[in-house]
Rosetta silent file (secondary structure, phi, psi, omega in degrees, C-alpha in Angstrom):
SEQUENCE: MKWLRKKNNHQPSLSLEEQRAEKLAELGAQLWALRQEQGLSLEQVVVLTRIPRRLLQAIEEGNLNDLPEPVYIQGLLRQFAEALGLNGVEFSGTFPISSAQVNPQGLGNHSPLAQLRPIHLYFLYILLIVCSVNGLSQLLNNAVLQANSSQNQPYPKQKSIVKPEIAQIKESVEVQSVNDTLSAVQQGKAVQIGVTLKASSWIRVVADGKTEFEGILPEGTHRIWKAQEQLTVKTDNAGGVLMSINQEKAKEMGEPGKEEEVRIAAKPKF
SCORE:     score description
SCORE:     0.000 S_00000001
   1 L     0.000  -38.818  173.621  147.677  100.732  150.454 S_00000001
   2 H   -54.735  -44.938  178.700  147.817   98.510  147.341 S_00000001
   3 H   -64.920  -37.867 -177.636  144.364   97.107  148.257 S_00000001
   4 H   -70.999  -34.329  176.112  143.005  100.615  148.526 S_00000001
   5 H   -62.835  -46.388  178.033  144.365  101.596  145.061 S_00000001
   6 H   -56.638  -42.006 -179.651  142.752   98.488  143.571 S_00000001
   7 H   -71.517  -27.853 -176.474  139.447   99.390  145.080 S_00000001
   8 H   -82.661  -30.275 -178.167  139.604  103.040  143.877 S_00000001
   9 H   -86.565   -5.283  178.731  140.427  101.971  140.267 S_00000001
  10 L   -70.723  129.144  175.553  137.503   99.565  140.020 S_00000001
  11 L   -98.575  132.187 -178.112  134.845  101.111  137.808 S_00000001
  12 L   -64.040  145.196 -175.353  131.193  100.359  138.630 S_00000001
  13 L   -75.801  146.525  176.217  129.402   98.307  136.001 S_00000001
  14 L   -64.275  147.169  168.134  126.865   99.993  133.724 S_00000001
  15 L   -74.000  166.350  172.344  123.184   99.548  134.080 S_00000001
  16 H   -49.409  -40.455 -174.614  121.014   97.974  131.526 S_00000001
  17 H   -76.074  -35.345  176.684  119.588  101.144  130.317 S_00000001
  18 H   -69.354  -30.590 -178.303  123.116  102.758  130.023 S_00000001
  19 H   -68.738  -43.829 -179.020  124.355   99.643  128.163 S_00000001
  20 H   -62.390  -46.062  175.077  121.387  100.012  125.699 S_00000001
  21 H   -56.259  -50.376 -179.976  122.062  103.642  125.197 S_00000001
  22 H   -62.017  -42.642  177.699  125.760  103.018  124.558 S_00000001
  23 H   -69.063  -37.091 -178.841  125.050  100.185  122.072 S_00000001
  24 H   -64.656  -43.617  177.187  122.374  102.123  120.341 S_00000001
  25 H   -55.478  -43.151 -171.843  124.791  105.075  119.775 S_00000001
  26 H   -70.221  -45.445 -176.724  127.455  102.663  118.384 S_00000001
  27 H   -67.572  -37.181 -178.251  124.912  100.878  116.065 S_00000001
  28 H   -66.720  -39.607 -178.971  123.282  104.062  114.985 S_00000001
  29 H   -71.022  -32.620  177.505  126.596  105.638  113.996 S_00000001
  30 H   -68.491  -42.373  179.478  127.521  102.549  111.877 S_00000001
  31 H   -64.829  -37.958  168.454  124.225  102.756  110.072 S_00000001
  32 H   -56.542  -47.966  176.605  124.576  106.364  109.510 S_00000001
  33 H   -55.683  -50.520  178.488  128.011  105.954  108.037 S_00000001
  34 H   -58.101  -47.401  177.797  126.876  103.209  105.760 S_00000001
  35 H   -59.097  -39.991  175.663  123.831  105.118  104.510 S_00000001
  36 H   -62.344  -42.460 -177.589  126.216  108.082  103.680 S_00000001
  37 H   -69.447  -28.963  176.089  128.440  105.922  101.949 S_00000001
  38 H   -82.039   -6.314 -175.538  125.646  104.390   99.777 S_00000001
  39 L    67.185   35.028  177.795  124.301  107.895   99.020 S_00000001
  40 L  -107.557  140.101  178.724  120.832  107.271  100.441 S_00000001
  41 L   -91.432  175.600 -178.623  118.692  109.708  102.188 S_00000001
  42 H   -70.532  -29.123  178.249  116.402  108.992  105.117 S_00000001
  43 H   -65.815  -31.934  179.445  113.389  109.317  102.839 S_00000001
  44 H   -73.546  -32.113  179.105  114.693  106.600  100.658 S_00000001
  45 H   -72.479  -35.020  179.273  115.327  104.290  103.707 S_00000001
  46 H   -64.695  -30.272  177.233  111.700  105.016  104.792 S_00000001
  47 H   -69.077  -37.961 -174.913  110.490  103.737  101.488 S_00000001
  48 H   -73.709  -39.996 -175.520  112.712  100.587  101.724 S_00000001
  49 H  -102.029  -16.594 -174.688  111.813   99.838  105.293 S_00000001
  50 L    61.981   25.723  177.634  108.411  101.473  105.854 S_00000001
  51 L   -93.791  125.613  179.066  109.759  102.835  109.065 S_00000001
  52 L   -49.203  148.166 -177.116  108.831  106.507  110.091 S_00000001
  53 H   -61.654  -42.594 -177.910  111.540  108.989  109.532 S_00000001
  54 H   -59.281  -39.929  173.595  111.626  110.172  113.166 S_00000001
  55 H   -57.365  -49.944  178.546  112.381  106.594  114.249 S_00000001
  56 H   -60.023  -39.020  178.400  115.341  106.210  111.738 S_00000001
  57 H   -63.712  -45.911  178.765  116.708  109.544  112.896 S_00000001
  58 H   -55.834  -44.424  175.489  116.398  108.501  116.462 S_00000001
  59 H   -61.651  -48.455 -174.050  118.425  105.316  115.810 S_00000001
  60 H   -68.438  -25.009 -178.129  121.129  107.103  113.900 S_00000001
  61 L   -92.526   -1.889  175.090  121.405  109.777  116.680 S_00000001
  62 L    64.468   36.710  174.249  121.365  107.089  119.376 S_00000001
  63 L   -96.340  100.974 -175.321  118.380  108.760  121.103 S_00000001
  64 H   -69.567  -27.891 -178.994  116.838  106.030  123.168 S_00000001
  65 H   -71.761  -27.633  179.428  114.023  108.157  124.573 S_00000001
  66 H   -88.937    8.723 -179.194  112.367  108.639  121.227 S_00000001
  67 L  -112.303  159.351  179.631  112.219  104.911  120.449 S_00000001
  68 L   -78.418 -166.672 -177.410  109.704  102.319  121.655 S_00000001
  69 L   -51.609  150.501 -177.712  110.412   99.235  123.811 S_00000001
  70 H   -54.791  -38.363  172.463  113.722   97.570  123.421 S_00000001
  71 H   -54.395  -36.743 -179.994  112.322   94.520  121.689 S_00000001
  72 H   -76.685  -34.808  174.527  110.859   96.787  119.051 S_00000001
  73 H   -56.076  -43.868  179.076  114.230   98.678  118.771 S_00000001
  74 H   -61.629  -43.144  174.350  115.874   95.463  117.907 S_00000001
  75 H   -62.170  -36.466  178.250  113.395   94.802  115.184 S_00000001
  76 H   -67.354  -40.035  174.321  113.907   98.357  113.754 S_00000001
  77 H   -53.735  -46.012 -174.869  117.680   97.810  113.781 S_00000001
  78 H   -60.153  -48.049 -178.984  117.267   94.624  111.857 S_00000001
  79 H   -66.542  -38.780  171.360  115.140   96.181  109.208 S_00000001
  80 H   -58.014  -40.624  178.045  117.439   99.183  108.895 S_00000001
  81 H   -67.977  -49.053 -175.906  120.443   96.984  108.559 S_00000001
  82 H   -64.739  -31.904  177.768  118.884   94.699  105.936 S_00000001
  83 H   -64.104  -25.265  179.504  117.855   97.803  103.907 S_00000001
  84 L   -97.639    4.729  171.883  121.544   98.742  103.705 S_00000001
  85 L    96.951   12.215 -179.578  122.656   95.309  102.686 S_00000001
  86 L   -97.499  166.492  174.734  123.783   93.997  106.109 S_00000001
  87 L   -77.048  104.566 -173.880  122.794   90.715  107.988 S_00000001
  88 H   -60.706  -46.739 -170.868  119.903   92.310  110.030 S_00000001
  89 H   -67.516  -39.214 -178.346  119.729   89.376  112.562 S_00000001
  90 H   -77.631  -33.077 -177.618  123.435   89.371  113.519 S_00000001
  91 H   -68.793  -47.214 -175.724  123.618   93.266  113.541 S_00000001
  92 H   -74.176  -19.933 -177.388  120.530   93.710  115.758 S_00000001
  93 H   -68.086  -13.282  175.754  121.342   90.748  117.984 S_00000001
  94 L   -76.976  -14.053 -178.271  124.085   92.822  119.656 S_00000001
  95 L   -79.515  123.790  179.330  121.422   95.231  121.061 S_00000001
  96 L   -74.582  127.122  177.523  120.620   94.083  124.636 S_00000001
  97 L  -114.221   -8.634  178.321  116.853   93.779  125.154 S_00000001
  98 L  -148.876  167.935 -179.719  116.888   91.956  128.526 S_00000001
  99 H   -68.079  -19.589  175.560  119.216   91.446  131.486 S_00000001
 100 H   -64.167  -29.725 -176.155  119.849   87.881  130.201 S_00000001
 101 H   -81.225  -24.394 -178.497  121.914   89.111  127.314 S_00000001
 102 H   -87.502  -49.219 -176.445  124.030   91.372  129.741 S_00000001
 103 L  -132.350   75.969 -179.809  124.541   88.937  132.658 S_00000001
 104 H   -67.276  -12.181  179.255  123.450   85.429  131.720 S_00000001
 105 H   -75.037  -12.662 -176.441  125.102   83.949  134.779 S_00000001
 106 H   -81.851  -10.413  174.359  122.433   85.718  136.989 S_00000001
 107 H   -59.379  -44.903 -177.847  119.777   83.466  135.694 S_00000001
 108 H   -65.872  -18.095 -178.858  120.755   80.604  137.817 S_00000001
 109 H   -92.031  -29.108 -168.774  120.464   82.565  141.000 S_00000001
 110 H  -111.842   -3.011 -174.684  117.149   84.347  140.302 S_00000001
 111 L   -81.120  139.979  179.899  115.096   81.906  138.175 S_00000001
 112 L   -63.105  -32.215  175.946  112.226   80.384  140.122 S_00000001
 113 L   -63.445  -35.304 -173.129  112.854   76.944  138.533 S_00000001
 114 L   -74.116  -18.417 -178.018  116.399   76.838  139.792 S_00000001
 115 L   -80.110  -12.301 -178.025  115.053   77.432  143.397 S_00000001
 116 L   -82.443  134.684  178.970  112.999   74.289  143.263 S_00000001
 117 L   -89.950  162.657 -179.734  114.442   71.232  145.057 S_00000001
 118 H   -53.499  -36.993  178.354  114.174   67.603  143.963 S_00000001
 119 H   -60.260  -39.811  172.865  111.436   66.898  146.360 S_00000001
 120 H   -58.349  -46.843 -178.699  109.443   69.675  144.767 S_00000001
 121 H   -64.052  -34.583 -178.798  109.924   68.451  141.316 S_00000001
 122 H   -63.006  -40.423 -178.315  108.931   64.910  142.532 S_00000001
 123 H   -70.481  -40.858  178.922  105.590   66.168  143.807 S_00000001
 124 H   -62.000  -42.805  171.112  105.079   68.110  140.643 S_00000001
 125 H   -52.923  -47.762 -178.210  105.578   65.024  138.480 S_00000001
 126 H   -57.758  -44.614 -177.278  103.067   63.135  140.638 S_00000001
 127 H   -64.205  -36.908 -176.195  100.468   65.931  140.222 S_00000001
 128 H   -71.450  -35.110  175.870  100.916   65.972  136.479 S_00000001
 129 H   -69.647  -37.048  176.670  100.431   62.131  136.291 S_00000001
 130 H   -67.875  -35.863  177.060   97.237   62.158  138.381 S_00000001
 131 H   -62.996  -35.770  178.386   95.790   64.972  136.256 S_00000001
 132 H   -75.136  -34.997  176.680   96.593   62.979  133.193 S_00000001
 133 H   -76.054  -23.776  174.307   95.071   59.751  134.404 S_00000001
 134 H   -74.738  -34.348  174.991   91.858   61.509  135.528 S_00000001
 135 H   -57.304  -47.817 -176.427   91.604   63.170  132.100 S_00000001
 136 H   -72.983  -35.246  171.627   91.969   59.917  130.288 S_00000001
 137 H   -64.934  -35.804  170.448   89.518   58.089  132.478 S_00000001
 138 H   -65.255  -33.950  172.144   86.925   60.705  131.880 S_00000001
 139 H   -65.151  -42.968 -179.733   87.414   60.573  128.238 S_00000001
 140 H   -64.023  -39.318  174.512   87.030   56.783  128.262 S_00000001
 141 H   -66.351  -41.998  173.594   83.777   57.003  130.257 S_00000001
 142 H   -62.843  -32.880  177.373   82.256   59.442  127.984 S_00000001
 143 H   -66.748  -38.533  177.502   83.130   57.266  124.955 S_00000001
 144 H   -66.200  -42.898  174.750   81.520   54.272  126.715 S_00000001
 145 H   -61.150  -40.106  177.309   78.313   56.201  127.518 S_00000001
 146 H   -68.750  -33.308  177.239   78.020   57.360  123.891 S_00000001
 147 H   -68.713  -40.666 -178.946   78.466   53.846  122.629 S_00000001
 148 H   -63.830  -41.670 -179.024   75.827   52.415  124.918 S_00000001
 149 H   -67.229  -34.721  179.234   73.339   55.122  123.955 S_00000001
 150 H   -70.719  -32.501  179.509   73.902   54.607  120.283 S_00000001
 151 H   -71.634  -29.269 -178.566   73.375   50.802  120.597 S_00000001
 152 H   -80.104  -26.478  177.281   70.006   51.223  122.519 S_00000001
 153 L   -71.544  131.583 -177.176   68.574   53.475  119.800 S_00000001
 154 L   -66.077  147.310 -177.027   66.744   51.622  117.074 S_00000001
 155 L   -85.234  130.481 -176.435   68.199   51.975  113.580 S_00000001
 156 L   -76.742  156.402 -174.083   65.856   53.886  111.298 S_00000001
 157 L   -84.035  132.557 -174.062   64.760   52.275  108.197 S_00000001
 158 L   -84.463  110.463  178.269   66.636   53.458  105.181 S_00000001
 159 L  -118.362  139.464  179.909   64.357   54.563  102.364 S_00000001
 160 L   -84.091   71.482 -176.502   65.425   55.992   99.027 S_00000001
 161 L   -82.411  -30.547 -171.553   63.148   59.080   99.462 S_00000001
 162 H   -84.768  -18.921 -179.198   65.620   61.481   98.109 S_00000001
 163 H   -61.900  -44.205 -179.800   66.423   59.840   94.738 S_00000001
 164 H   -64.588  -45.416  174.879   63.348   60.844   92.815 S_00000001
 165 H   -53.899  -41.503 -179.846   63.888   64.444   94.008 S_00000001
 166 H   -68.915  -37.915  173.674   67.471   64.379   92.928 S_00000001
 167 H   -63.180  -39.178 -179.988   66.421   62.954   89.510 S_00000001
 168 H   -67.961  -37.261  177.669   63.881   65.579   89.136 S_00000001
 169 H   -64.931  -46.723  179.423   66.447   68.369   90.004 S_00000001
 170 H   -57.884  -46.021 -179.151   68.976   66.946   87.540 S_00000001
 171 H   -59.110  -47.294 -174.733   66.314   66.818   84.888 S_00000001
 172 H   -68.232  -29.654  179.234   65.190   70.327   85.346 S_00000001
 173 H   -69.364  -40.769  178.582   68.787   71.620   85.337 S_00000001
 174 H   -65.902  -43.023  179.847   69.570   69.801   82.194 S_00000001
 175 H   -62.180  -44.648 -173.170   66.448   71.016   80.457 S_00000001
 176 H   -61.025  -42.518 -173.983   67.062   74.563   81.756 S_00000001
 177 H   -68.903  -37.574  178.546   70.652   74.534   80.507 S_00000001
 178 H   -70.569  -38.646 -178.621   69.621   73.325   77.035 S_00000001
 179 H   -66.288  -41.026 -177.965   66.818   75.809   76.759 S_00000001
 180 H   -63.864  -48.351  178.231   69.258   78.643   77.843 S_00000001
 181 H   -54.237  -48.506 -177.105   71.688   77.466   75.080 S_00000001
 182 H   -67.686  -38.848  176.530   69.035   77.394   72.489 S_00000001
 183 H   -65.254  -40.874 -174.900   67.595   80.795   73.346 S_00000001
 184 H   -71.094  -33.006  178.336   71.038   82.396   73.268 S_00000001
 185 H   -67.355  -44.246 -175.410   71.691   80.783   69.732 S_00000001
 186 H   -72.254  -31.776  179.460   68.260   81.714   68.369 S_00000001
 187 H   -71.921  -26.235 -174.860   68.462   85.312   69.648 S_00000001
 188 L    61.637   45.038 -167.372   71.883   85.733   68.121 S_00000001
 189 L   -76.496  -35.967 -176.274   72.888   87.720   71.109 S_00000001
 190 L   -73.804  153.810  179.492   76.708   87.174   70.829 S_00000001
 191 E  -126.219  136.456 -174.274   78.839   89.116   68.348 S_00000001
 192 E  -134.948  137.712  175.901   81.972   87.785   66.658 S_00000001
 193 E  -128.729  143.948  174.275   84.727   89.273   64.540 S_00000001
 194 E  -114.524  132.626  178.316   87.545   87.687   62.596 S_00000001
 195 E  -120.196  130.308 -178.217   90.666   89.710   61.759 S_00000001
 196 E  -122.489  118.098 -175.780   93.226   88.928   59.038 S_00000001
 197 E   -85.283  119.876  173.398   96.359   90.915   58.691 S_00000001
 198 L   -84.650  -29.482  172.461   97.425   92.038   55.148 S_00000001
 199 L  -143.238  156.514 -177.889  100.374   93.923   56.759 S_00000001
 200 L   -55.148  130.710 -178.799  101.860   94.218   60.228 S_00000001
 201 E  -149.187  154.804  176.077   99.631   96.541   62.220 S_00000001
 202 E   -89.803  138.210 -178.203   98.920   97.658   65.792 S_00000001
 203 E  -137.105  142.184  169.573   95.426   96.492   67.005 S_00000001
 204 E  -126.000  132.596 -176.803   93.434   96.957   70.201 S_00000001
 205 E  -122.945  120.474  175.280   90.291   94.769   70.794 S_00000001
 206 E  -116.402  120.779  174.618   87.886   95.575   73.547 S_00000001
 207 E  -113.728  125.386  177.772   85.050   93.088   74.395 S_00000001
 208 L    51.329   40.895  176.308   82.283   94.054   76.657 S_00000001
 209 L    80.803   -1.171  173.764   84.453   96.850   78.070 S_00000001
 210 E  -110.766  130.359 -175.148   87.522   94.622   78.642 S_00000001
 211 E   -69.334  107.456 -179.576   90.681   94.866   76.633 S_00000001
 212 E   -87.530  -25.754 -177.480   91.166   91.404   75.235 S_00000001
 213 E  -156.251  139.673  171.329   94.289   92.300   72.991 S_00000001
 214 E  -147.143  107.856 -179.166   96.515   95.251   72.521 S_00000001
 215 E   170.242 -168.853 -173.344   99.724   95.062   70.438 S_00000001
 216 E  -100.583  120.564  173.093  101.368   94.630   66.940 S_00000001
 217 E  -102.621  132.984 -176.160  100.199   91.563   64.894 S_00000001
 218 L   -77.234  171.085 -175.540  102.438   90.463   62.010 S_00000001
 219 L   -64.208  129.983 -179.455  101.422   90.040   58.428 S_00000001
 220 L    95.715   -3.726  179.939   99.264   86.862   57.746 S_00000001
 221 L   -76.906  140.024  176.292   97.806   86.584   61.357 S_00000001
 222 E  -123.498  122.759 -176.800   94.315   85.464   61.755 S_00000001
 223 E  -138.326  152.368  178.201   92.499   86.004   65.128 S_00000001
 224 E  -126.008  143.626  173.936   88.946   85.734   66.307 S_00000001
 225 E  -136.346  149.369 -175.114   87.214   87.467   69.159 S_00000001
 226 E  -128.553  161.755  174.278   83.740   87.242   70.632 S_00000001
 227 E  -156.800  159.589 -178.505   81.502   89.328   72.952 S_00000001
 228 L   -88.165  -28.725 -179.343   78.068   89.252   74.449 S_00000001
 229 L  -127.397  -42.463  179.118   77.220   93.013   73.878 S_00000001
 230 E  -159.503  144.616  172.877   79.774   94.940   72.031 S_00000001
 231 E  -119.500  132.729  174.277   83.244   94.652   70.327 S_00000001
 232 E  -123.525  126.055 -172.331   85.469   97.525   69.585 S_00000001
 233 E  -118.219  119.804  175.329   88.401   97.180   67.145 S_00000001
 234 E  -124.963  137.595  175.039   90.998   99.962   66.725 S_00000001
 235 E  -145.018  164.870 -175.294   94.081  100.028   64.505 S_00000001
 236 L   -98.845   -2.131 -177.558   96.704  102.422   63.130 S_00000001
 237 L  -141.972   86.374 -174.036   96.775  100.926   59.663 S_00000001
 238 H   -73.341  -27.294 -179.132   93.138  100.269   58.518 S_00000001
 239 H   -74.986  -12.858  175.131   94.035   99.327   54.930 S_00000001
 240 H   -92.071    0.048 -176.064   96.189   96.492   56.380 S_00000001
 241 E  -121.716  122.034  169.940   93.455   94.790   58.413 S_00000001
 242 E   -95.360  121.520  176.746   90.663   92.553   56.903 S_00000001
 243 E  -131.920  137.553 -179.079   87.737   92.208   59.358 S_00000001
 244 E  -113.396  140.355  179.670   84.761   89.933   59.062 S_00000001
 245 E  -114.761  123.130 -175.860   81.660   90.314   61.279 S_00000001
 246 L    49.721   48.737  175.119   79.711   87.210   62.369 S_00000001
 247 L    65.094   19.744 -178.805   81.468   85.126   59.741 S_00000001
 248 L   -82.602 -175.804 -175.175   80.425   87.440   56.883 S_00000001
 249 L   -72.931  131.277 -176.396   82.731   88.419   53.992 S_00000001
 250 L   -70.720  138.549  174.324   85.969   90.135   55.312 S_00000001
 251 E  -133.257  157.388  177.563   86.477   93.850   54.308 S_00000001
 252 E   -66.084  145.569  179.122   89.196   96.337   54.891 S_00000001
 253 L   -75.864  -23.955  179.177   88.670   98.576   57.855 S_00000001
 254 L   178.872 -153.622 -175.394   89.767  101.758   55.978 S_00000001
 255 L   -84.760  150.975  179.899   92.540  103.332   53.954 S_00000001
 256 L   -60.742  143.721  168.223   96.231  102.118   54.436 S_00000001
 257 L    74.652    3.167 -177.658   98.300  103.846   57.021 S_00000001
 258 L  -111.581  149.113 -174.325   95.207  105.655   58.640 S_00000001
 259 L   -80.709  135.651 -176.877   93.908  105.105   62.143 S_00000001
 260 E  -142.625  144.490  173.152   90.353  103.631   62.412 S_00000001
 261 E  -135.167  134.216 -174.251   88.003  102.299   65.220 S_00000001
 262 E  -124.167  129.767 -177.610   85.039  100.182   64.595 S_00000001
 263 E  -114.564  126.356  177.214   82.339   99.321   67.176 S_00000001
 264 E  -119.898  114.721  178.366   80.103   96.311   66.572 S_00000001
 265 E   -95.067  153.761  177.743   77.042   95.787   68.885 S_00000001
 266 L   -68.565  159.860  179.474   75.205   92.507   69.370 S_00000001
 267 L   -67.562  145.664  177.926   71.829   92.129   67.813 S_00000001
 268 L   -69.211  151.347  177.224   69.034   93.368   70.205 S_00000001
 269 L   -80.711  127.148 -179.452   67.026   90.818   72.119 S_00000001
 270 L   -75.402    0.000    0.000   63.580   90.164   70.579 S_00000001
């Protein structure tokens, strides 16, 4: 009778799917409690993890059917936990994704490698050695054939044919760069402004559509900006800013304490 009572009290082990559902419910409840403690909403966790709200809600509710494969569930648990300040790797590692995590002893009985006998491994090693030797011999034969073919071909005579062409290309490039520089200087295409601060003022400088500076410059500051097409200078204290155009005599931009904007365009190309 004692043997019968022991047999009746023995509870059947849970399946892998049941263990996943039970573990997910436990982990989801922990994440929900921690999120509530930190005062975070699911929408805020979505922003932190970039995980859709329906998946986060399924994790907290322990709804295994609304979640993807177990390996992805483990990744979602890791991201969720890390967003709440936990160690995501340790937290998600308790979620079983394979039977190996549930019953590691079973691997020895069902693994194909464990069923191999020593004689099988011996033949496998011999096969690997034979394949390796054949591969090496084929590589050596190809190398010898290539060496013989290269020795039989006559060496072409080396002539310095390319040198004059290279010299001509260099000369043309140098002449072209000098001509371009001279033409740019002669045409006066670029425009330059110099700014000297009589008083601390806010200034914004835009060169060819790009903002080169925007901020407050202290009294006594001197700055120079250049542009190829147009310069725009704006200040909130026109009387405190002296501006010179293309190294000409500096002049005040306007009256003190007033906002002023000046646009200087480069000289047109003749």
